[in-house]
All heavy atoms as a GROMACS GRO file, in nm:
protein
  466
    1MET      N    1   0.198  -0.745  -1.864
    1MET     CA    2   0.159  -0.605  -1.863
    1MET      C    3   0.106  -0.570  -1.724
    1MET      O    4   0.021  -0.639  -1.670
    1MET     CB    5   0.052  -0.584  -1.969
    1MET     CG    6   0.003  -0.444  -1.978
    1MET     SD    7  -0.108  -0.429  -2.119
    1MET     CE    8  -0.098  -0.256  -2.141
    2PRO      N    9   0.157  -0.463  -1.664
    2PRO     CA   10   0.111  -0.428  -1.529
    2PRO      C   11  -0.033  -0.378  -1.529
    2PRO      O   12  -0.081  -0.323  -1.627
    2PRO     CB   13   0.207  -0.316  -1.487
    2PRO     CG   14   0.264  -0.262  -1.613
    2PRO     CD   15   0.260  -0.373  -1.713
    3ALA      N   16  -0.099  -0.401  -1.418
    3ALA     CA   17  -0.237  -0.358  -1.403
    3ALA      C   18  -0.241  -0.208  -1.375
    3ALA      O   19  -0.160  -0.155  -1.299
    3ALA     CB   20  -0.304  -0.433  -1.289
    4TYR      N   21  -0.336  -0.139  -1.438
    4TYR     CA   22  -0.356   0.003  -1.410
    4TYR      C   23  -0.449   0.014  -1.290
    4TYR      O   24  -0.557  -0.044  -1.289
    4TYR     CB   25  -0.418   0.074  -1.530
    4TYR     CG   26  -0.454   0.216  -1.500
    4TYR    CD1   27  -0.357   0.314  -1.494
    4TYR    CD2   28  -0.586   0.253  -1.475
    4TYR    CE1   29  -0.389   0.445  -1.464
    4TYR    CE2   30  -0.620   0.383  -1.446
    4TYR     CZ   31  -0.521   0.478  -1.441
    4TYR     OH   32  -0.553   0.608  -1.411
    5ARG      N   33  -0.404   0.084  -1.188
    5ARG     CA   34  -0.487   0.102  -1.069
    5ARG      C   35  -0.505   0.250  -1.041
    5ARG      O   36  -0.412   0.327  -1.049
    5ARG     CB   37  -0.420   0.037  -0.948
    5ARG     CG   38  -0.414  -0.112  -0.958
    5ARG     CD   39  -0.362  -0.171  -0.831
    5ARG     NE   40  -0.353  -0.314  -0.843
    5ARG     CZ   41  -0.297  -0.391  -0.755
    5ARG    NH1   42  -0.245  -0.339  -0.646
    5ARG    NH2   43  -0.293  -0.520  -0.771
    6ARG      N   44  -0.627   0.287  -1.009
    6ARG     CA   45  -0.656   0.424  -0.968
    6ARG      C   46  -0.666   0.423  -0.815
    6ARG      O   47  -0.761   0.369  -0.758
    6ARG     CB   48  -0.786   0.470  -1.031
    6ARG     CG   49  -0.828   0.604  -0.980
    6ARG     CD   50  -0.951   0.654  -1.052
    6ARG     NE   51  -0.909   0.774  -1.122
    6ARG     CZ   52  -0.947   0.810  -1.240
    6ARG    NH1   53  -1.028   0.734  -1.308
    6ARG    NH2   54  -0.904   0.920  -1.293
    7PHE      N   55  -0.566   0.480  -0.751
    7PHE     CA   56  -0.559   0.480  -0.606
    7PHE      C   57  -0.639   0.595  -0.548
    7PHE      O   58  -0.644   0.704  -0.604
    7PHE     CB   59  -0.414   0.488  -0.559
    7PHE     CG   60  -0.335   0.365  -0.591
    7PHE    CD1   61  -0.246   0.362  -0.696
    7PHE    CD2   62  -0.351   0.251  -0.514
    7PHE    CE1   63  -0.174   0.248  -0.725
    7PHE    CE2   64  -0.279   0.136  -0.542
    7PHE     CZ   65  -0.191   0.135  -0.647
    8ARG      N   66  -0.699   0.570  -0.432
    8ARG     CA   67  -0.773   0.673  -0.360
    8ARG      C   68  -0.740   0.658  -0.212
    8ARG      O   69  -0.682   0.559  -0.171
    8ARG     CB   70  -0.923   0.661  -0.385
    8ARG     CG   71  -0.982   0.531  -0.339
    8ARG     CD   72  -1.128   0.516  -0.385
    8ARG     NE   73  -1.193   0.405  -0.320
    8ARG     CZ   74  -1.180   0.279  -0.356
    8ARG    NH1   75  -1.103   0.247  -0.456
    8ARG    NH2   76  -1.243   0.184  -0.291
    9ASP      N   77  -0.776   0.757  -0.135
    9ASP     CA   78  -0.748   0.756   0.010
    9ASP      C   79  -0.600   0.730   0.039
    9ASP      O   80  -0.566   0.643   0.119
    9ASP     CB   81  -0.834   0.653   0.082
    9ASP     CG   82  -0.983   0.681   0.071
    9ASP    OD1   83  -1.017   0.800   0.059
    9ASP    OD2   84  -1.062   0.586   0.074
   10VAL      N   85  -0.514   0.804  -0.027
   10VAL     CA   86  -0.371   0.787  -0.008
   10VAL      C   87  -0.326   0.860   0.118
   10VAL      O   88  -0.358   0.976   0.138
   10VAL     CB   89  -0.293   0.839  -0.131
   10VAL    CG1   90  -0.144   0.823  -0.111
   10VAL    CG2   91  -0.338   0.768  -0.257
   11VAL      N   92  -0.254   0.788   0.203
   11VAL     CA   93  -0.203   0.842   0.329
   11VAL      C   94  -0.056   0.802   0.339
   11VAL      O   95  -0.018   0.691   0.301
   11VAL     CB   96  -0.281   0.784   0.449
   11VAL    CG1   97  -0.219   0.826   0.580
   11VAL    CG2   98  -0.425   0.824   0.444
   12ARG      N   99   0.025   0.893   0.390
   12ARG     CA  100   0.166   0.862   0.410
   12ARG      C  101   0.192   0.846   0.560
   12ARG      O  102   0.161   0.934   0.639
   12ARG     CB  103   0.252   0.973   0.353
   12ARG     CG  104   0.398   0.940   0.356
   12ARG     CD  105   0.477   1.045   0.281
   12ARG     NE  106   0.616   1.008   0.286
   12ARG     CZ  107   0.692   0.993   0.180
   12ARG    NH1  108   0.643   1.014   0.061
   12ARG    NH2  109   0.818   0.960   0.193
   13ILE      N  110   0.250   0.732   0.597
   13ILE     CA  111   0.287   0.703   0.735
   13ILE      C  112   0.437   0.676   0.734
   13ILE      O  113   0.481   0.568   0.695
   13ILE     CB  114   0.209   0.581   0.789
   13ILE    CG1  115   0.060   0.606   0.783
   13ILE    CG2  116   0.254   0.548   0.931
   13ILE    CD1  117  -0.027   0.488   0.816
   14GLY      N  118   0.513   0.776   0.775
   14GLY     CA  119   0.659   0.765   0.769
   14GLY      C  120   0.702   0.754   0.623
   14GLY      O  121   0.654   0.829   0.539
   15PRO      N  122   0.788   0.656   0.589
   15PRO     CA  123   0.829   0.641   0.451
   15PRO      C  124   0.733   0.555   0.368
   15PRO      O  125   0.758   0.530   0.251
   15PRO     CB  126   0.964   0.571   0.464
   15PRO     CG  127   0.951   0.489   0.586
   15PRO     CD  128   0.865   0.573   0.680
   16VAL      N  129   0.623   0.512   0.427
   16VAL     CA  130   0.530   0.420   0.360
   16VAL      C  131   0.402   0.493   0.320
   16VAL      O  132   0.346   0.570   0.398
   16VAL     CB  133   0.496   0.301   0.453
   16VAL    CG1  134   0.400   0.204   0.385
   16VAL    CG2  135   0.622   0.229   0.495
   17GLN      N  136   0.356   0.466   0.197
   17GLN     CA  137   0.228   0.518   0.152
   17GLN      C  138   0.125   0.406   0.155
   17GLN      O  139   0.154   0.294   0.112
   17GLN     CB  140   0.237   0.573   0.010
   17GLN     CG  141   0.305   0.706   0.003
   17GLN     CD  142   0.298   0.767  -0.135
   17GLN    OE1  143   0.287   0.697  -0.235
   17GLN    NE2  144   0.303   0.898  -0.140
   18VAL      N  145   0.007   0.436   0.207
   18VAL     CA  146  -0.104   0.341   0.212
   18VAL      C  147  -0.214   0.397   0.124
   18VAL      O  148  -0.248   0.514   0.134
   18VAL     CB  149  -0.155   0.322   0.356
   18VAL    CG1  150  -0.274   0.229   0.359
   18VAL    CG2  151  -0.044   0.271   0.446
   19ALA      N  152  -0.269   0.312   0.036
   19ALA     CA  153  -0.373   0.356  -0.056
   19ALA      C  154  -0.473   0.244  -0.079
   19ALA      O  155  -0.445   0.127  -0.054
   19ALA     CB  156  -0.312   0.400  -0.188
   20THR      N  157  -0.591   0.281  -0.129
   20THR     CA  158  -0.697   0.186  -0.160
   20THR      C  159  -0.725   0.190  -0.310
   20THR      O  160  -0.726   0.298  -0.370
   20THR     CB  161  -0.825   0.223  -0.082
   20THR    OG1  162  -0.795   0.225   0.057
   20THR    CG2  163  -0.935   0.123  -0.107
   21ALA      N  164  -0.748   0.072  -0.368
   21ALA     CA  165  -0.782   0.062  -0.510
   21ALA      C  166  -0.867  -0.062  -0.530
   21ALA      O  167  -0.879  -0.147  -0.441
   21ALA     CB  168  -0.655   0.053  -0.594
   22TYR      N  169  -0.928  -0.074  -0.647
   22TYR     CA  170  -1.003  -0.195  -0.682
   22TYR      C  171  -0.910  -0.292  -0.750
   22TYR      O  172  -0.825  -0.253  -0.830
   22TYR     CB  173  -1.118  -0.162  -0.776
   22TYR     CG  174  -1.227  -0.079  -0.713
   22TYR    CD1  175  -1.252   0.049  -0.755
   22TYR    CD2  176  -1.305  -0.131  -0.611
   22TYR    CE1  177  -1.350   0.126  -0.697
   22TYR    CE2  178  -1.404  -0.056  -0.551
   22TYR     CZ  179  -1.427   0.073  -0.596
   22TYR     OH  180  -1.525   0.149  -0.538
   23ASP      N  181  -0.925  -0.422  -0.721
   23ASP     CA  182  -0.847  -0.522  -0.793
   23ASP      C  183  -0.920  -0.558  -0.922
   23ASP      O  184  -1.019  -0.494  -0.958
   23ASP     CB  185  -0.820  -0.646  -0.706
   23ASP     CG  186  -0.945  -0.726  -0.675
   23ASP    OD1  187  -1.056  -0.685  -0.713
   23ASP    OD2  188  -0.931  -0.831  -0.610
   24GLY      N  189  -0.872  -0.655  -0.994
   24GLY     CA  190  -0.931  -0.692  -1.123
   24GLY      C  191  -1.072  -0.745  -1.113
   24GLY      O  192  -1.145  -0.748  -1.213
   25ARG      N  193  -1.116  -0.785  -0.995
   25ARG     CA  194  -1.251  -0.838  -0.977
   25ARG      C  195  -1.345  -0.739  -0.910
   25ARG      O  196  -1.454  -0.776  -0.868
   25ARG     CB  197  -1.244  -0.966  -0.895
   25ARG     CG  198  -1.166  -1.074  -0.967
   25ARG     CD  199  -1.163  -1.201  -0.889
   25ARG     NE  200  -1.090  -1.302  -0.963
   25ARG     CZ  201  -1.091  -1.429  -0.934
   25ARG    NH1  202  -1.160  -1.472  -0.831
   25ARG    NH2  203  -1.021  -1.514  -1.006
   26GLY      N  204  -1.301  -0.616  -0.895
   26GLY     CA  205  -1.388  -0.513  -0.839
   26GLY      C  206  -1.391  -0.506  -0.688
   26GLY      O  207  -1.473  -0.434  -0.630
   27ARG      N  208  -1.304  -0.579  -0.622
   27ARG     CA  209  -1.299  -0.576  -0.475
   27ARG      C  210  -1.199  -0.471  -0.430
   27ARG      O  211  -1.102  -0.442  -0.499
   27ARG     CB  212  -1.256  -0.712  -0.421
   27ARG     CG  213  -1.355  -0.823  -0.453
   27ARG     CD  214  -1.302  -0.954  -0.404
   27ARG     NE  215  -1.180  -0.984  -0.480
   27ARG     CZ  216  -1.133  -1.106  -0.503
   27ARG    NH1  217  -1.196  -1.210  -0.455
   27ARG    NH2  218  -1.023  -1.124  -0.572
   28ASP      N  219  -1.222  -0.415  -0.312
   28ASP     CA  220  -1.127  -0.320  -0.254
   28ASP      C  221  -1.002  -0.394  -0.210
   28ASP      O  222  -1.009  -0.497  -0.145
   28ASP     CB  223  -1.186  -0.251  -0.132
   28ASP     CG  224  -1.271  -0.131  -0.167
   28ASP    OD1  225  -1.258  -0.082  -0.280
   28ASP    OD2  226  -1.348  -0.086  -0.081
   29LYS      N  227  -0.887  -0.340  -0.246
   29LYS     CA  228  -0.759  -0.388  -0.197
   29LYS      C  229  -0.683  -0.269  -0.143
   29LYS      O  230  -0.694  -0.158  -0.194
   29LYS     CB  231  -0.676  -0.453  -0.308
   29LYS     CG  232  -0.728  -0.585  -0.353
   29LYS     CD  233  -0.712  -0.689  -0.243
   29LYS     CE  234  -0.767  -0.822  -0.287
   29LYS     NZ  235  -0.753  -0.925  -0.187
   30HIS      N  236  -0.609  -0.291  -0.038
   30HIS     CA  237  -0.536  -0.185   0.028
   30HIS      C  238  -0.388  -0.215   0.013
   30HIS      O  239  -0.344  -0.327   0.041
   30HIS     CB  240  -0.578  -0.176   0.174
   30HIS     CG  241  -0.727  -0.167   0.188
   30HIS    ND1  242  -0.795  -0.050   0.173
   30HIS    CD2  243  -0.819  -0.262   0.210
   30HIS    CE1  244  -0.924  -0.072   0.190
   30HIS    NE2  245  -0.941  -0.201   0.211
   31THR      N  246  -0.312  -0.119  -0.031
   31THR     CA  247  -0.171  -0.138  -0.061
   31THR      C  248  -0.085  -0.055   0.032
   31THR      O  249  -0.116   0.061   0.059
   31THR     CB  250  -0.142  -0.097  -0.207
   31THR    OG1  251  -0.226  -0.173  -0.292
   31THR    CG2  252   0.002  -0.120  -0.244
   32ALA      N  253   0.023  -0.114   0.081
   32ALA     CA  254   0.124  -0.043   0.158
   32ALA      C  255   0.254  -0.055   0.081
   32ALA      O  256   0.296  -0.166   0.047
   32ALA     CB  257   0.140  -0.103   0.297
   33ALA      N  258   0.315   0.058   0.049
   33ALA     CA  259   0.438   0.057  -0.030
   33ALA      C  260   0.538   0.155   0.027
   33ALA      O  261   0.507   0.272   0.051
   33ALA     CB  262   0.407   0.094  -0.174
   34CYS      N  263   0.660   0.108   0.049
   34CYS     CA  264   0.767   0.193   0.098
   34CYS      C  265   0.814   0.280  -0.018
   34CYS      O  266   0.828   0.232  -0.131
   34CYS     CB  267   0.881   0.109   0.154
   34CYS     SG  268   1.010   0.210   0.231
   35THR      N  269   0.839   0.407   0.007
   35THR     CA  270   0.877   0.499  -0.099
   35THR      C  271   1.027   0.496  -0.128
   35THR      O  272   1.071   0.556  -0.225
   35THR     CB  273   0.836   0.643  -0.064
   35THR    OG1  274   0.894   0.678   0.062
   35THR    CG2  275   0.685   0.654  -0.055
   36ALA      N  276   1.104   0.426  -0.046
   36ALA     CA  277   1.246   0.410  -0.075
   36ALA      C  278   1.262   0.315  -0.194
   36ALA      O  279   1.184   0.220  -0.208
   36ALA     CB  280   1.319   0.355   0.047
   37PRO      N  281   1.358   0.339  -0.282
   37PRO     CA  282   1.372   0.255  -0.401
   37PRO      C  283   1.406   0.110  -0.368
   37PRO      O  284   1.490   0.083  -0.282
   37PRO     CB  285   1.486   0.321  -0.479
   37PRO     CG  286   1.554   0.411  -0.384
   37PRO     CD  287   1.458   0.444  -0.275
   38GLY      N  288   1.336   0.020  -0.434
   38GLY     CA  289   1.364  -0.123  -0.421
   38GLY      C  290   1.311  -0.191  -0.297
   38GLY      O  291   1.347  -0.304  -0.270
   39LEU      N  292   1.226  -0.126  -0.220
   39LEU     CA  293   1.175  -0.187  -0.099
   39LEU      C  294   1.033  -0.239  -0.118
   39LEU      O  295   0.980  -0.238  -0.227
   39LEU     CB  296   1.185  -0.090   0.018
   39LEU     CG  297   1.328  -0.059   0.062
   39LEU    CD1  298   1.328   0.041   0.174
   39LEU    CD2  299   1.402  -0.183   0.103
   40PHE      N  300   0.970  -0.277  -0.008
   40PHE     CA  301   0.850  -0.359  -0.016
   40PHE      C  302   0.724  -0.287  -0.064
   40PHE      O  303   0.711  -0.166  -0.054
   40PHE     CB  304   0.824  -0.422   0.122
   40PHE     CG  305   0.724  -0.348   0.207
   40PHE    CD1  306   0.596  -0.397   0.222
   40PHE    CD2  307   0.755  -0.229   0.270
   40PHE    CE1  308   0.504  -0.331   0.300
   40PHE    CE2  309   0.664  -0.163   0.348
   40PHE     CZ  310   0.538  -0.214   0.364
   41ALA      N  311   0.634  -0.365  -0.119
   41ALA     CA  312   0.497  -0.324  -0.150
   41ALA      C  313   0.411  -0.449  -0.133
   41ALA      O  314   0.449  -0.556  -0.179
   41ALA     CB  315   0.486  -0.270  -0.291
   42ALA      N  316   0.297  -0.436  -0.067
   42ALA     CA  317   0.212  -0.551  -0.042
   42ALA      C  318   0.066  -0.510  -0.044
   42ALA      O  319   0.031  -0.398  -0.008
   42ALA     CB  320   0.247  -0.615   0.091
   43ASP      N  321  -0.021  -0.603  -0.086
   43ASP     CA  322  -0.166  -0.582  -0.088
   43ASP      C  323  -0.228  -0.650   0.034
   43ASP      O  324  -0.186  -0.759   0.074
   43ASP     CB  325  -0.229  -0.639  -0.214
   43ASP     CG  326  -0.196  -0.556  -0.337
   43ASP    OD1  327  -0.170  -0.436  -0.322
   43ASP    OD2  328  -0.199  -0.612  -0.448
   44TYR      N  329  -0.329  -0.586   0.090
   44TYR     CA  330  -0.399  -0.638   0.207
   44TYR      C  331  -0.549  -0.631   0.182
   44TYR      O  332  -0.596  -0.549   0.104
   44TYR     CB  333  -0.364  -0.555   0.332
   44TYR     CG  334  -0.217  -0.563   0.367
   44TYR    CD1  335  -0.126  -0.473   0.314
   44TYR    CD2  336  -0.171  -0.662   0.452
   44TYR    CE1  337   0.008  -0.482   0.345
   44TYR    CE2  338  -0.036  -0.672   0.484
   44TYR     CZ  339   0.052  -0.581   0.430
   44TYR     OH  340   0.185  -0.590   0.460
   45ASP      N  341  -0.623  -0.717   0.251
   45ASP     CA  342  -0.768  -0.718   0.239
   45ASP      C  343  -0.834  -0.607   0.320
   45ASP      O  344  -0.943  -0.563   0.287
   45ASP     CB  345  -0.825  -0.853   0.281
   45ASP     CG  346  -0.790  -0.963   0.182
   45ASP    OD1  347  -0.773  -0.933   0.062
   45ASP    OD2  348  -0.778  -1.079   0.225
   46THR      N  349  -0.769  -0.565   0.429
   46THR     CA  350  -0.826  -0.462   0.514
   46THR      C  351  -0.735  -0.341   0.521
   46THR      O  352  -0.612  -0.353   0.510
   46THR     CB  353  -0.849  -0.514   0.658
   46THR    OG1  354  -0.723  -0.546   0.715
   46THR    CG2  355  -0.941  -0.635   0.660
   47ARG      N  356  -0.794  -0.226   0.539
   47ARG     CA  357  -0.717  -0.102   0.554
   47ARG      C  358  -0.634  -0.106   0.682
   47ARG      O  359  -0.520  -0.059   0.684
   47ARG     CB  360  -0.814   0.017   0.555
   47ARG     CG  361  -0.752   0.151   0.570
   47ARG     CD  362  -0.690   0.197   0.443
   47ARG     NE  363  -0.628   0.327   0.459
   47ARG     CZ  364  -0.607   0.410   0.361
   47ARG    NH1  365  -0.644   0.378   0.240
   47ARG    NH2  366  -0.548   0.524   0.382
   48ALA      N  367  -0.690  -0.164   0.787
   48ALA     CA  368  -0.619  -0.173   0.914
   48ALA      C  369  -0.491  -0.256   0.900
   48ALA      O  370  -0.388  -0.222   0.958
   48ALA     CB  371  -0.709  -0.234   1.021
   49GLY      N  372  -0.496  -0.362   0.822
   49GLY     CA  373  -0.378  -0.444   0.800
   49GLY      C  374  -0.269  -0.368   0.727
   49GLY      O  375  -0.151  -0.377   0.761
   50ALA      N  376  -0.308  -0.290   0.625
   50ALA     CA  377  -0.211  -0.212   0.550
   50ALA      C  378  -0.150  -0.102   0.638
   50ALA      O  379  -0.029  -0.077   0.632
   50ALA     CB  380  -0.277  -0.151   0.428
   51GLU      N  381  -0.231  -0.038   0.720
   51GLU     CA  382  -0.180   0.067   0.807
   51GLU      C  383  -0.090   0.010   0.917
   51GLU      O  384   0.009   0.072   0.954
   51GLU     CB  385  -0.294   0.148   0.867
   51GLU     CG  386  -0.362   0.236   0.764
   51GLU     CD  387  -0.470   0.323   0.823
   51GLU    OE1  388  -0.489   0.324   0.946
   51GLU    OE2  389  -0.536   0.392   0.743
   52LEU      N  390  -0.122  -0.108   0.967
   52LEU     CA  391  -0.036  -0.173   1.066
   52LEU      C  392   0.100  -0.207   1.004
   52LEU      O  393   0.204  -0.186   1.066
   52LEU     CB  394  -0.102  -0.300   1.119
   52LEU     CG  395  -0.021  -0.380   1.221
   52LEU    CD1  396   0.000  -0.297   1.347
   52LEU    CD2  397  -0.090  -0.509   1.253
   53ALA      N  398   0.100  -0.257   0.882
   53ALA     CA  399   0.226  -0.287   0.814
   53ALA      C  400   0.308  -0.159   0.795
   53ALA      O  401   0.430  -0.160   0.809
   53ALA     CB  402   0.199  -0.353   0.679
   54ALA      N  403   0.241  -0.048   0.764
   54ALA     CA  404   0.311   0.079   0.744
   54ALA      C  405   0.370   0.129   0.876
   54ALA      O  406   0.483   0.179   0.879
   54ALA     CB  407   0.215   0.182   0.688
   55ARG      N  408   0.296   0.115   0.985
   55ARG     CA  409   0.344   0.164   1.114
   55ARG      C  410   0.461   0.082   1.167
   55ARG      O  411   0.548   0.133   1.237
   55ARG     CB  412   0.231   0.163   1.216
   55ARG     CG  413   0.133   0.276   1.199
   55ARG     CD  414   0.025   0.270   1.307
   55ARG     NE  415  -0.083   0.363   1.310
   55ARG     CZ  416  -0.141   0.430   1.213
   55ARG    NH1  417  -0.098   0.419   1.093
   55ARG    NH2  418  -0.244   0.509   1.232
   56THR      N  419   0.464  -0.048   1.138
   56THR     CA  420   0.568  -0.134   1.191
   56THR      C  421   0.685  -0.154   1.096
   56THR      O  422   0.782  -0.220   1.129
   56THR     CB  423   0.511  -0.272   1.229
   56THR    OG1  424   0.452  -0.332   1.112
   56THR    CG2  425   0.406  -0.259   1.338
   57HIS      N  426   0.677  -0.096   0.975
   57HIS     CA  427   0.784  -0.111   0.876
   57HIS      C  428   0.909  -0.035   0.919
   57HIS      O  429   0.901   0.080   0.960
   57HIS     CB  430   0.736  -0.060   0.740
   57HIS     CG  431   0.843  -0.061   0.636
   57HIS    ND1  432   0.894  -0.177   0.584
   57HIS    CD2  433   0.909   0.039   0.575
   57HIS    CE1  434   0.987  -0.148   0.496
   57HIS    NE2  435   0.999  -0.016   0.487
   58ARG      N  436   1.021  -0.100   0.909
   58ARG     CA  437   1.150  -0.037   0.939
   58ARG      C  438   1.242  -0.058   0.820
   58ARG      O  439   1.259  -0.169   0.772
   58ARG     CB  440   1.215  -0.100   1.062
   58ARG     CG  441   1.131  -0.088   1.187
   58ARG     CD  442   1.130   0.056   1.239
   58ARG     NE  443   1.045   0.068   1.353
   58ARG     CZ  444   0.932   0.137   1.353
   58ARG    NH1  445   0.892   0.197   1.246
   58ARG    NH2  446   0.860   0.145   1.463
   59CYS      N  447   1.297   0.050   0.771
   59CYS     CA  448   1.394   0.041   0.663
   59CYS      C  449   1.506   0.140   0.688
   59CYS      O  450   1.496   0.226   0.776
   59CYS     CB  451   1.330   0.064   0.526
   59CYS     SG  452   1.273   0.230   0.498
   60LYS      N  453   1.608   0.134   0.608
   60LYS     CA  454   1.723   0.221   0.626
   60LYS      C  455   1.705   0.356   0.560
   60LYS      O  456   1.794   0.439   0.562
   60LYS     CB  457   1.847   0.153   0.572
   60LYS     CG  458   1.884   0.028   0.652
   60LYS     CD  459   2.002  -0.043   0.592
   60LYS     CE  460   2.050  -0.156   0.675
   60LYS     NZ  461   1.964  -0.270   0.682
   61ALA      N  462   1.589   0.381   0.501
   61ALA     CA  463   1.564   0.508   0.432
   61ALA      C  464   1.537   0.620   0.530
   61ALA      O  465   1.493   0.605   0.638
   61ALA     CB  466   1.446   0.495   0.338
   0.00000   0.00000   0.00000
């Protein structure tokens, strides 16, 4: 069963959305997800890491 996450501080950088949510243990996790279908999504410990991944992401979308 997928985890329900309430995202906050959502920002779009090109085709990638960066957002912050709490993980199952109450810690902040930052997610970068490409909005093109079937492409990457990853969790990071820092917001800077997620934003760097969004800025350097290249896809065909």
